[in-house]
N, C-alpha and C positions, 0 to 999 in steps of 0.2 A: 845757228844763224846769229850774227852779231847785229844788234840794233844800232843804227847810226843816229846821232843827234837826238837821243831820247833820254839822256841822263837827267835832265831837269824834270821831265815827266815822271820818271821812275822815282826821283827824290821827292817830288810832290806827293805821289801816291804813298810812299813810305811815311811821310810826315802825317798825312791824313789817317793812316792806319794807326800810328802811334797816338795821335789825338783821340781816336775812337776808343782805344784801349783805356785811356784816362777818363773819358767822358761818357762812356756807355753806348757809343754808336755814332755812325757817320754815314752819309751817302755822298758819293762822288759820281759825277756824270762825265763820261768821256764821249765827246761827239766830234764828228768831222766827216769829210767827204768819203764816199765809198772808196775803199782801197788805199786809204791813207795810212793804215797800220794800227787801227784801234785794237783789234783782236790780238795781233802779234805783241803789242805793248803789254796788254793785260796777261797774255800767256807768259811772257818773260817775267813780269812782276810776280805772278803766281808761282812760277818756278823758283824764284828766289825767296819765297815766303817761308818763314820758319816760326812766326809768332802765332799763327792761327791756321786752322784747316781751310782749305779752299773748296768752295762749292760752286758749280756752274749750272745755270739754267738758261734756256733760250725760249723766246717767243717764236712760234713757228712762222716761217715765211710762206704760209699757205693762204689761199683765198679765204678759207674758213679755218683759222687756227684752233687747235684743241684748247678748251678752257683750262686755265691754270697751268699751262704748259711748263713754265719754269719750275713750278712746285713739283710737278711730276719728275722732272730731271733731278732735282735736289733730293726728292724722296728716294729715288733709285740709288743715289750715291750714299745716303745715310742708312738706308735699310731699317728704319725704325717705325715709330708711331705715325709719322707723316705718310709714309708709303702705305701703311695699313689703312689710315683714314681715307686716302685717295682711292685705294682699291676697293674699299667697302661701300663706296657711294655715300659717304658721310656728307653732312651739310657743309656749306662754305664756312660757317662759324667754327665747326669742329676741325675742318681742314686748316684754317688759318691759326687756330689755337695750337694744333699739332706743329705747324710750321714755326710759330714763335717759340714753342717749347724746345724744338730741335735747335733753333738758332741760339737760344739762351743756355743750352746745355754745355756748350763749349765755344770758345772764341772762333769766329769764322769770318772769312773774306768771301762774300757772296757776289758772284758776277752774273748779271742778267744781260744776255745779248739780244740783239735785234728787236729792241723796244722801239715802238713808233710813238712820237716823232724822234725820240732819242735813240742813239745808236747803242750805247752800252752804259749800264748803270751798275756801280759797285756799291754794295752795302757792307760796311765794316761793322760787324757785331762784336761787342766786347762783353757779352754776358747779359745780366739782367737789364734788358732794354724794354722800353715801352713803345718803341716806334712801330708803326703799322706800314706795311709795304704791300702793294699789289701790282700786277702787270696785266694789262688788257690790250 
């Protein structure tokens, strides 16, 4: 599918990713009305991505969402210490430490979907970062 009139958005995302690589991290928020194409935009940006691995996590659209849902999604993708910590019933401190360790291991574009009140949040991790991120 070809995206129409999204060249400026894709260029902005690429600039932010480049800046993140230079400065050690960046958060970009993509918001808009339902159905406007936020997810499709990020899927296309991710598909074009060659500078960092892409990790996706989503907050559940359930009445009672699962705690730390996006981290579970990312843990399943990375298959490392984060997944082990989540599956072992570790404390939140250990889970977030494992998450940060995973993100600092290799450059990553992290996409969190369905965050309230924000629609989509991208975290550009460029290695040794001290930023803390959570989704609730």
